[in-house]
TIGULUM-598057 format. One record per residue (C-alpha): residue number from 1; residue in one letter; x, y, z. Coordinates in pm, whole numbers, plus 32768, in hexadecimal, padded with zeros to 4 digits. Example, Ala and Ser with C-alpha at 12.3 -4.5 7.8 and 13.67 -1.06 7.14 Angstrom:
# residues 2
(1; 'A'; (84CE; 7E3E; 830C)) (2; 'S'; (8557; 7F96; 82CA)) 
***
This chain:
# residues 456
(1; 'M'; (8000; 8000; 8000)) (2; 'R'; (808F; 814E; 7F93)) (3; 'I'; (80D3; 8245; 80AE)) (4; 'K'; (8039; 839D; 8084)) (5; 'E'; (810F; 84BE; 8101)) (6; 'F'; (808F; 85F0; 81BF)) (7; 'D'; (8137; 8724; 824C)) (8; 'V'; (805C; 8714; 8384)) (9; 'I'; (7F92; 85FD; 841E)) (10; 'V'; (7E9A; 864F; 8533)) (11; 'I'; (7E07; 852C; 85F4)) (12; 'G'; (7CC4; 8595; 8699)) (13; 'G'; (7BB3; 8677; 8612)) (14; 'G'; (7B51; 8729; 8753)) (15; 'D'; (7B7D; 889B; 8797)) (16; 'V'; (7CED; 8868; 87E4)) (17; 'G'; (7D42; 87A6; 86AB)) (18; 'L'; (7C6F; 8888; 85D2)) (19; 'G'; (7D33; 89B3; 8652)) (20; 'I'; (7E6A; 8918; 85B6)) (21; 'V'; (7DB5; 88AE; 8478)) (22; 'F'; (7D34; 8A08; 8421)) (23; 'K'; (7E89; 8AA8; 8464)) (24; 'A'; (7F3A; 89A7; 838C)) (25; 'V'; (7E42; 89C4; 826F)) (26; 'S'; (7E57; 8B40; 827B)) (27; 'A'; (7FD0; 8B1F; 825A)) (28; 'G'; (7FA0; 8A63; 8113)) (29; 'L'; (801B; 8915; 8198)) (30; 'K'; (7FA0; 87C0; 8133)) (31; 'V'; (7EDB; 8745; 8261)) (32; 'A'; (7E3B; 85FF; 82D3)) (33; 'L'; (7D37; 85FF; 83E7)) (34; 'I'; (7CE8; 84AF; 8485)) (35; 'E'; (7BA5; 849A; 854D)) (36; 'K'; (7AFC; 8349; 856E)) (37; 'R'; (79BB; 83D9; 8603)) (38; 'N'; (7907; 8524; 85DC)) (39; 'V'; (79CC; 8665; 85B5)) (40; 'G'; (79B9; 874B; 86E0)) (41; 'G'; (7A4F; 8659; 87D7)) (42; 'T'; (79E8; 8645; 8943)) (43; 'C'; (7980; 87B0; 8964)) (44; 'V'; (7880; 87BC; 884F)) (45; 'N'; (7802; 8657; 885B)) (46; 'V'; (7806; 85DE; 89C3)) (47; 'G'; (789A; 86F7; 8A95)) (48; 'C'; (7872; 886F; 8AA4)) (49; 'V'; (775A; 88A4; 89AA)) (50; 'P'; (7666; 8796; 8A1A)) (51; 'S'; (76AB; 87AB; 8B90)) (52; 'K'; (7691; 8925; 8BA3)) (53; 'T'; (7553; 8923; 8AD4)) (54; 'L'; (74BD; 8830; 8BD0)) (55; 'L'; (7543; 88F5; 8CF7)) (56; 'S'; (74A4; 8A34; 8C75)) (57; 'S'; (7352; 8990; 8CA9)) (58; 'A'; (73BB; 8917; 8E02)) (59; 'D'; (7432; 8A73; 8E67)) (60; 'R'; (72E5; 8B0C; 8E01)) (61; 'I'; (7227; 8A05; 8EC7)) (62; 'M'; (72F2; 8A57; 8FFD)) (63; 'E'; (72C4; 8BCD; 8FD1)) (64; 'I'; (714D; 8B9E; 8FC4)) (65; 'R'; (714F; 8ABF; 90F7)) (66; 'E'; (7216; 8BC3; 91B8)) (67; 'A'; (714F; 8CF1; 9141)) (68; 'A'; (708A; 8D02; 9286)) (69; 'K'; (71B8; 8D8F; 9340)) (70; 'L'; (718F; 8EC7; 9268)) (71; 'G'; (7017; 8EDD; 92A3)) (72; 'V'; (6FB5; 8E31; 915D)) (73; 'Q'; (6EC8; 8D0C; 9181)) (74; 'A'; (6EFA; 8C2C; 9053)) (75; 'E'; (6E95; 8ACA; 8FFC)) (76; 'I'; (6F26; 89D6; 8F01)) (77; 'I'; (6DFE; 892F; 8E58)) (78; 'D'; (6EC1; 883A; 8D86)) (79; 'I'; (7024; 87D7; 8D29)) (80; 'D'; (702B; 8750; 8BC8)) (81; 'F'; (7155; 8664; 8BD9)) (82; 'P'; (7138; 85E0; 8A74)) (83; 'F'; (7132; 8749; 89F4)) (84; 'I'; (7262; 87A5; 8AC4)) (85; 'M'; (7321; 867C; 8A38)) (86; 'S'; (72AE; 86C2; 88D4)) (87; 'R'; (7319; 882C; 88F2)) (88; 'M'; (746F; 87B7; 8967)) (89; 'R'; (7494; 86C9; 8841)) (90; 'S'; (7438; 87DF; 8750)) (91; 'A'; (754D; 88B7; 87E1)) (92; 'V'; (7644; 879A; 87B2)) (93; 'E'; (75D8; 875E; 864C)) (94; 'S'; (75EF; 88D1; 85FE)) (95; 'G'; (7753; 88E4; 8681)) (96; 'R'; (77BA; 87A5; 85D2)) (97; 'S'; (7728; 8808; 8480)) (98; 'G'; (77C1; 8963; 849B)) (99; 'I'; (791B; 88CE; 84C3)) (100; 'A'; (78E3; 87D4; 83A9)) (101; 'G'; (787D; 88F5; 82CA)) (102; 'A'; (79B4; 89BA; 8323)) (103; 'L'; (7A8D; 888F; 82C8)) (104; 'S'; (79D7; 883F; 8185)) (105; 'G'; (7A88; 88A5; 8049)) (106; 'K'; (7BC6; 8919; 80F4)) (107; 'K'; (7CDF; 890B; 7FFB)) (108; 'N'; (7DFD; 8821; 8057)) (109; 'L'; (7D34; 8781; 8171)) (110; 'N'; (7CE4; 860D; 8180)) (111; 'V'; (7BF7; 859A; 8293)) (112; 'F'; (7C04; 842A; 82F1)) (113; 'H'; (7AE4; 83A7; 83C5)) (114; 'E'; (7BA4; 8274; 842A)) (115; 'E'; (7C65; 81E7; 854F)) (116; 'A'; (7DDD; 8207; 8530)) (117; 'R'; (7F0B; 8167; 85D1)) (118; 'F'; (807A; 81BB; 85C1)) (119; 'T'; (8153; 80C3; 8504)) (120; 'G'; (8294; 818C; 8515)) (121; 'K'; (832B; 82D6; 8581)) (122; 'Y'; (8256; 83AF; 849B)) (123; 'A'; (8180; 82AD; 83EF)) (124; 'L'; (8015; 8252; 8430)) (125; 'E'; (7F3D; 8139; 83AE)) (126; 'L'; (7DCB; 816E; 836D)) (127; 'K'; (7CCF; 807A; 82E4)) (128; 'S'; (7CDC; 8118; 818C)) (129; 'R'; (7E4B; 8178; 816C)) (130; 'K'; (7F9A; 81C1; 820C)) (131; 'I'; (8009; 8326; 8245)) (132; 'R'; (813F; 83DE; 82BD)) (133; 'G'; (8165; 8540; 8342)) (134; 'G'; (8282; 8636; 8366)) (135; 'K'; (81E1; 86C4; 849E)) (136; 'I'; (80E5; 8604; 8570)) (137; 'F'; (7FFC; 868E; 867A)) (138; 'I'; (7F52; 8596; 8765)) (139; 'A'; (7E0A; 8621; 87EA)) (140; 'T'; (7D4E; 84DF; 8822)) (141; 'G'; (7C9C; 854B; 895F)) (142; 'A'; (7C25; 8465; 8A73)) (143; 'R'; (7B08; 837E; 8ACB)) (144; 'P'; (7A57; 8327; 8C11)) (145; 'F'; (7B23; 825C; 8D06)) (146; 'V'; (7A5B; 8138; 8D8E)) (147; 'P'; (7AD6; 80AA; 8EDA)) (148; 'P'; (7AF6; 7F30; 8F0B)) (149; 'V'; (79BB; 7F0A; 8FDF)) (150; 'K'; (7923; 7DAF; 8FFA)) (151; 'G'; (77F4; 7D8D; 8F18)) (152; 'L'; (7822; 7EDF; 8E6F)) (153; 'D'; (789B; 7E4E; 8D26)) (154; 'S'; (7750; 7D95; 8CFE)) (155; 'T'; (7688; 7ECB; 8D55)) (156; 'E'; (75F0; 7FBD; 8C5D)) (157; 'Y'; (768F; 80DE; 8D18)) (158; 'L'; (7687; 8246; 8CA5)) (159; 'T'; (77AF; 8329; 8C5F)) (160; 'N'; (77C4; 8493; 8BEE)) (161; 'E'; (779F; 8407; 8A8D)) (162; 'N'; (7676; 8319; 8A87)) (163; 'V'; (75B7; 83DD; 8B8F)) (164; 'L'; (7567; 84CD; 8A74)) (165; 'E'; (749A; 83BD; 89C9)) (166; 'L'; (7396; 83AE; 8ADF)) (167; 'K'; (7233; 83F2; 8A6A)) (168; 'E'; (717E; 83D3; 8BB7)) (169; 'R'; (71DA; 845D; 8D0B)) (170; 'P'; (7257; 8355; 8DFE)) (171; 'E'; (719D; 8347; 8F47)) (172; 'S'; (72E2; 8306; 9002)) (173; 'M'; (7454; 8300; 8FB9)) (174; 'V'; (7598; 82A7; 9069)) (175; 'I'; (76C2; 8373; 8FF1)) (176; 'I'; (7812; 82D0; 9039)) (177; 'G'; (7912; 83E7; 9061)) (178; 'G'; (7921; 8541; 90F8)) (179; 'G'; (79E9; 860A; 8FFC)) (180; 'Y'; (7980; 8714; 8F03)) (181; 'V'; (78B8; 8637; 8E18)) (182; 'A'; (780D; 8588; 8F3B)) (183; 'V'; (7797; 86C2; 8FEB)) (184; 'E'; (7725; 876E; 8EAB)) (185; 'Y'; (7647; 8647; 8E4C)) (186; 'A'; (75D6; 8624; 8FB4)) (187; 'H'; (7560; 878C; 8F9F)) (188; 'F'; (74AA; 874F; 8E58)) (189; 'F'; (73F5; 8611; 8EB7)) (190; 'A'; (739A; 868A; 9013)) (191; 'A'; (730A; 87C7; 8F7B)) (192; 'V'; (7228; 870B; 8E87)) (193; 'G'; (71A6; 862B; 8F9E)) (194; 'T'; (7282; 84F5; 8FA1)) (195; 'R'; (72D8; 846F; 90FB)) (196; 'V'; (7454; 8485; 90F4)) (197; 'T'; (7552; 83D4; 91D1)) (198; 'I'; (76C3; 8430; 91B3)) (199; 'I'; (77CF; 8333; 9218)) (200; 'E'; (792C; 83C4; 9244)) (201; 'R'; (7A54; 8301; 92CD)) (202; 'G'; (7B0B; 843A; 9340)) (203; 'E'; (7AAD; 8507; 946D)) (204; 'R'; (7A0F; 8624; 93A8)) (205; 'L'; (7977; 8682; 925A)) (206; 'V'; (7A4D; 8738; 9154)) (207; 'A'; (7B83; 86EC; 9220)) (208; 'G'; (7C61; 87CF; 914E)) (209; 'E'; (7BAB; 8903; 91C6)) (210; 'E'; (7BDE; 89C3; 930B)) (211; 'P'; (7B4F; 88FE; 9432)) (212; 'E'; (7A60; 8A1B; 9486)) (213; 'I'; (79D5; 8A0E; 9324)) (214; 'S'; (79A5; 8896; 9339)) (215; 'D'; (78F2; 88C4; 9487)) (216; 'I'; (77FA; 89BF; 93FA)) (217; 'L'; (77B9; 88EC; 92C4)) (218; 'Q'; (7777; 87BC; 9399)) (219; 'K'; (7693; 8883; 9482)) (220; 'E'; (75C6; 8909; 935E)) (221; 'F'; (75BF; 87BB; 92A6)) (222; 'G'; (7554; 8712; 93E7)) (223; 'K'; (740A; 87CE; 93CF)) (224; 'R'; (73AC; 8715; 928F)) (225; 'T'; (7489; 85E2; 926E)) (226; 'S'; (7509; 84C9; 934E)) (227; 'I'; (7683; 84D7; 9374)) (228; 'H'; (776C; 83C4; 93EE)) (229; 'T'; (78D7; 8435; 9405)) (230; 'G'; (79EC; 8357; 948A)) (231; 'T'; (792D; 823B; 93EA)) (232; 'E'; (7996; 8142; 92E0)) (233; 'V'; (78C2; 8073; 91F6)) (234; 'K'; (78FA; 7F00; 9225)) (235; 'E'; (77FF; 7E6D; 9131)) (236; 'V'; (76EA; 7EC5; 903F)) (237; 'A'; (75D8; 7DC9; 8FF4)) (238; 'R'; (7490; 7DC7; 8F38)) (239; 'S'; (7351; 7DD6; 9002)) (240; 'S'; (71DE; 7DE3; 8FBA)) (241; 'G'; (71D8; 7F5F; 8FBC)) (242; 'G'; (731D; 7F8E; 8F02)) (243; 'Y'; (745E; 7F5F; 8FC6)) (244; 'S'; (74DC; 7F20; 9125)) (245; 'V'; (761F; 7FD2; 917C)) (246; 'F'; (76DA; 7F3E; 92A3)) (247; 'V'; (77BD; 803A; 9350)) (248; 'K'; (78AB; 8036; 9477)) (249; 'D'; (790B; 814F; 9563)) (250; 'V'; (7A87; 8168; 9547)) (251; 'A'; (7AB4; 81CD; 96B5)) (252; 'T'; (79B9; 80F1; 976A)) (253; 'G'; (7995; 7FCB; 967E)) (254; 'E'; (781A; 7FEB; 968B)) (255; 'E'; (7772; 7F66; 9551)) (256; 'I'; (7627; 7FD7; 94C0)) (257; 'E'; (7559; 7F94; 9388)) (258; 'I'; (74D3; 80B1; 92B3)) (259; 'S'; (73CC; 8072; 91AA)) (260; 'A'; (73A7; 8146; 9072)) (261; 'E'; (7310; 8134; 8F19)) (262; 'K'; (7454; 81A9; 8E76)) (263; 'V'; (75C6; 81A8; 8ECE)) (264; 'M'; (76B2; 82B1; 8E46)) (265; 'V'; (782D; 8292; 8E4F)) (266; 'A'; (78EE; 83D8; 8E69)) (267; 'T'; (7A3C; 8373; 8EFC)) (268; 'G'; (7B30; 8425; 8E19)) (269; 'R'; (7BBE; 8411; 8CBB)) (270; 'K'; (7CA9; 832A; 8BFF)) (271; 'S'; (7D88; 8394; 8ADE)) (272; 'N'; (7D36; 830C; 8985)) (273; 'A'; (7EA8; 82F7; 8933)) (274; 'D'; (7EAA; 8180; 896E)) (275; 'I'; (7DCE; 814D; 883A)) (276; 'L'; (7EDE; 81EC; 8764)) (277; 'D'; (7FFE; 8106; 87C4)) (278; 'V'; (80D1; 823D; 8803)) (279; 'G'; (81E9; 8162; 8885)) (280; 'N'; (823D; 8111; 871B)) (281; 'T'; (82B4; 8278; 86F0)) (282; 'G'; (838C; 828C; 8827)) (283; 'V'; (828D; 8377; 88C7)) (284; 'Q'; (827C; 8335; 8A3C)) (285; 'T'; (8149; 8322; 8B1D)) (286; 'D'; (812C; 8341; 8C97)) (287; 'D'; (80AD; 8236; 8D85)) (288; 'R'; (7F47; 82A5; 8D44)) (289; 'G'; (7F6B; 828D; 8BC9)) (290; 'F'; (7F78; 8402; 8B81)) (291; 'I'; (807E; 8477; 8A86)) (292; 'K'; (81B2; 851A; 8B1E)) (293; 'V'; (820C; 8673; 8A99)) (294; 'N'; (82FF; 8783; 8B02)) (295; 'R'; (82A7; 88EE; 8B43)) (296; 'Y'; (829F; 892C; 89CC)) (297; 'L'; (81A1; 8810; 8996)) (298; 'E'; (82A9; 8740; 88E5)) (299; 'T'; (82B1; 85C7; 890F)) (300; 'D'; (83F0; 84FB; 8921)) (301; 'R'; (83E6; 84DE; 87A6)) (302; 'K'; (8451; 860E; 86DC)) (303; 'N'; (8339; 86AA; 860B)) (304; 'I'; (8228; 85FA; 86CF)) (305; 'W'; (815C; 86D0; 87BE)) (306; 'A'; (8044; 8669; 88A8)) (307; 'L'; (7F38; 8747; 893C)) (308; 'G'; (7DDD; 8752; 89D1)) (309; 'D'; (7D4C; 863F; 8AA9)) (310; 'A'; (7E42; 8543; 8A18)) (311; 'I'; (7F51; 85D0; 8AFE)) (312; 'G'; (7E73; 85DD; 8C35)) (313; 'R'; (7ED1; 8740; 8C9D)) (314; 'Q'; (7DBA; 8837; 8CF1)) (315; 'M'; (7CB4; 8781; 8C23)) (316; 'F'; (7BE1; 88AB; 8BBC)) (317; 'T'; (7B89; 8925; 8A5F)) (318; 'H'; (7C1C; 8A7E; 8A94)) (319; 'A'; (7D64; 89E3; 8B09)) (320; 'G'; (7D6A; 8906; 89D4)) (321; 'D'; (7D2A; 8A30; 88F1)) (322; 'K'; (7E53; 8AE3; 898A)) (323; 'E'; (7F28; 89AB; 8965)) (324; 'A'; (7ED0; 89A1; 87F3)) (325; 'E'; (7F4E; 8B07; 87C9)) (326; 'I'; (8091; 8AB7; 887D)) (327; 'A'; (80D0; 8968; 87D3)) (328; 'W'; (80A0; 8A02; 867C)) (329; 'H'; (8180; 8B27; 86D2)) (330; 'N'; (8290; 8A3B; 8748)) (331; 'A'; (826C; 8968; 860F)) (332; 'T'; (8298; 8A92; 8528)) (333; 'H'; (8384; 8B82; 85DE)) (334; 'R'; (84EA; 8B61; 864F)) (335; 'K'; (84A9; 8C17; 8798)) (336; 'R'; (83C6; 8B36; 8865)) (337; 'V'; (82CD; 8B9C; 8971)) (338; 'K'; (8260; 8ADB; 8AA6)) (339; 'M'; (8104; 8A72; 8B0E)) (340; 'D'; (80B5; 8B0C; 8C61)) (341; 'F'; (7FCB; 8A19; 8D0D)) (342; 'S'; (7FC6; 8AED; 8E49)) (343; 'A'; (7EF3; 8BF5; 8D98)) (344; 'V'; (7DDD; 8B06; 8D2D)) (345; 'P'; (7C8E; 8B59; 8DCF)) (346; 'H'; (7B68; 8A6D; 8DF0)) (347; 'A'; (79FD; 8A71; 8E50)) (348; 'V'; (7912; 8968; 8ED2)) (349; 'F'; (77B0; 89AF; 8E5D)) (350; 'T'; (7700; 892B; 8F8E)) (351; 'Y'; (7602; 89E8; 905D)) (352; 'P'; (76A8; 8AA1; 9105)) (353; 'Q'; (77AA; 8ADE; 8FF7)) (354; 'I'; (7920; 8ABE; 9039)) (355; 'A'; (7A47; 8B68; 8F90)) (356; 'S'; (7BB9; 8B60; 8FE3)) (357; 'I'; (7D10; 8BBB; 8F62)) (358; 'G'; (7E6B; 8B87; 8FE9)) (359; 'L'; (7EDA; 8AF3; 9130)) (360; 'T'; (7E07; 8A86; 9255)) (361; 'E'; (7E6F; 8B08; 93AA)) (362; 'E'; (7F03; 89B8; 940A)) (363; 'K'; (7FDD; 89A2; 92D5)) (364; 'A'; (8046; 8B11; 92E5)) (365; 'R'; (80BF; 8AF1; 944D)) (366; 'K'; (81BB; 89E7; 93E2)) (367; 'N'; (828B; 8AEB; 9325)) (368; 'Y'; (8213; 8C44; 938F)) (369; 'E'; (81C0; 8D15; 94BF)) (370; 'V'; (805E; 8D72; 9469)) (371; 'L'; (7F48; 8E62; 94B4)) (372; 'V'; (7DE5; 8DDE; 949C)) (373; 'G'; (7CB3; 8EB1; 9454)) (374; 'R'; (7B47; 8E49; 9473)) (375; 'A'; (79FC; 8EF1; 942A)) (376; 'K'; (7897; 8E73; 9416)) (377; 'Y'; (77AA; 8EDA; 9302)) (378; 'S'; (76D1; 8F71; 9413)) (379; 'D'; (77EF; 905D; 946D)) (380; 'T'; (77A3; 9118; 9329)) (381; 'V'; (766B; 91E0; 92DF)) (382; 'K'; (760C; 9114; 91AB)) (383; 'G'; (7652; 8FCA; 9257)) (384; 'S'; (7570; 902E; 9377)) (385; 'A'; (7467; 90A9; 9283)) (386; 'I'; (744D; 8F58; 91D6)) (387; 'G'; (7438; 8EA7; 9324)) (388; 'E'; (7578; 8DDE; 9300)) (389; 'E'; (75D5; 8D67; 945C)) (390; 'E'; (76CE; 8C4A; 942E)) (391; 'G'; (77A7; 8CAC; 9304)) (392; 'F'; (78FF; 8D3E; 9339)) (393; 'A'; (7A51; 8D81; 9299)) (394; 'K'; (7BAF; 8D38; 9316)) (395; 'A'; (7CF8; 8DCF; 92A2)) (396; 'I'; (7E57; 8D4E; 92DF)) (397; 'V'; (7F6A; 8E52; 92B9)) (398; 'D'; (80E5; 8E4D; 92DB)) (399; 'K'; (8127; 8F1F; 9413)) (400; 'K'; (827B; 8F98; 9397)) (401; 'T'; (821C; 900A; 9239)) (402; 'R'; (809E; 901C; 9257)) (403; 'R'; (8084; 8F4F; 9118)) (404; 'I'; (7F3D; 8E8E; 90FF)) (405; 'L'; (7F83; 8D19; 9115)) (406; 'G'; (7E21; 8C94; 9114)) (407; 'F'; (7CB5; 8CF9; 911A)) (408; 'H'; (7B83; 8C24; 9163)) (409; 'I'; (7A0D; 8C6E; 9157)) (410; 'I'; (78CA; 8BB4; 919F)) (411; 'G'; (7781; 8C5D; 9152)) (412; 'P'; (76B7; 8D03; 903F)) (413; 'D'; (7775; 8D53; 8EFC)) (414; 'A'; (78BC; 8CD4; 8F8E)) (415; 'S'; (7937; 8C75; 8E32)) (416; 'V'; (7903; 8DDC; 8DBC)) (417; 'L'; (798D; 8E89; 8EF0)) (418; 'I'; (7AD3; 8DC4; 8EE6)) (419; 'Q'; (7B32; 8E50; 8D91)) (420; 'E'; (7BB3; 8F97; 8E20)) (421; 'V'; (7CAB; 8ED3; 8EF0)) (422; 'V'; (7D00; 8DF0; 8DCB)) (423; 'N'; (7D67; 8F1D; 8CFD)) (424; 'V'; (7E48; 8F97; 8E15)) (425; 'L'; (7EEC; 8E46; 8E55)) (426; 'A'; (7F37; 8E1F; 8CE2)) (427; 'H'; (802D; 8F3E; 8D15)) (428; 'K'; (80AE; 8EC6; 8E69)) (429; 'G'; (7FE4; 8FE2; 8EFC)) (430; 'Y'; (7FD5; 9080; 9050)) (431; 'V'; (7EBB; 90E9; 9135)) (432; 'S'; (7EE3; 9252; 90C5)) (433; 'Y'; (7E83; 91F4; 8F5F)) (434; 'I'; (7D23; 91BE; 8FE2)) (435; 'S'; (7D0A; 9299; 9115)) (436; 'E'; (7D79; 93D2; 905D)) (437; 'S'; (7C7E; 93A3; 8F42)) (438; 'M'; (7B1F; 9430; 8F52)) (439; 'H'; (7A03; 9338; 8F82)) (440; 'I'; (7897; 9379; 8F38)) (441; 'F'; (77C9; 93A1; 9074)) (442; 'P'; (76FB; 92E9; 90DE)) (443; 'A'; (7753; 91BE; 9009)) (444; 'L'; (77B4; 905D; 906B)) (445; 'S'; (7916; 90A9; 8FFA)) (446; 'D'; (793A; 9162; 9146)) (447; 'L'; (796E; 9005; 91D5)) (448; 'I'; (7ACC; 8FFE; 913B)) (449; 'T'; (7B40; 9148; 91CC)) (450; 'E'; (7A9C; 90FE; 931B)) (451; 'T'; (7B5A; 8FB5; 9330)) (452; 'L'; (7CA7; 9058; 92E2)) (453; 'S'; (7C69; 916E; 93E0)) (454; 'N'; (7C4C; 9069; 94F4)) (455; 'L'; (7DAB; 8FD4; 94D3)) (456; 'E'; (7E45; 8F65; 9619)) 
***
């Protein structure tokens, strides 16, 4: 079989890989894009687009339920679950078709909807042909990690992917895991009326966040879900009403049985790099299977870069987009630039919402003498006006230089409020960058300045 040569090969048709594709095509290079499934990757097909469309409905439900605290008596007459799911699928299809249209007819671009595997340093074998590239970018993403729980492999469990295929609302659901995906879907299903139970082996939900943030999330979730932390799943078995989940308290050894119509697994992600046989290139992976890269996103093999979820670092779409910019720059310029993972923000679209950037207090204290500032939403005029009692922000600042090391928020519009701090941290900014700027009063953005004024 004759080998077809390309200047650039991109493996993975998600946002990250597409960022490389469009840059390479615009540069007039001969490009191959390999995507065995739908273009758009995790974000468009099973991640950001569908989940945030669903969560928008959940947020509105919660706002209506809490309207009484502002003197508005409102009642939800009906929640049309099939419509909510159909609306989500329309959003996915719109995003997917838009990308396909953008790729269609691109000169010098070949799109292969096939699975590929490396057969040599720069060679790949597909079902239809063999190809070789001068520069190769691996952006193969990740898939749900499924723990080795007895009985789970014979269970029709849900993940963030097939949960989107549901047509009818489950009456009850056990969610195994307490990370970002778990708590977002717990919010959604609890809002639409499913009886949700969360099983988390660790001592708290969203363990990567500040402990105070985890505490508030657990307190608020406890009002509408059942939460078992410090608990591991021992077995899942079919029962007359769906499934029986047998769990064990890690500390006490107490075992209980939880019944649910559906079981969802949200215990992390696994790199897709293993499907590629990357070892045939000399590219190295870590003990979890994620591809190893240096600060320039280069693998151990010259002219092969890896980026996005395939490397397991800050697995967010916006981080992947930035990695695509940097990888392409480093592939086409003599002077390389580094990827700064410390400046990657994230949000968890639960209710209440969470947003963070930089170091937690615990991590910062390992290398810095720090100042810590805190403020509640209710410390600001707007926060008090909307009746927000629990939400707060926390800042971690280097005492010596007053450079902001981390910032963390839980409460309304946290993902929007954090952006001001994100912009400052992108330039290694100091407290004065924010405190000396004028803020609209009385807006929720006062929460940022109030937090930084309380450093101690």
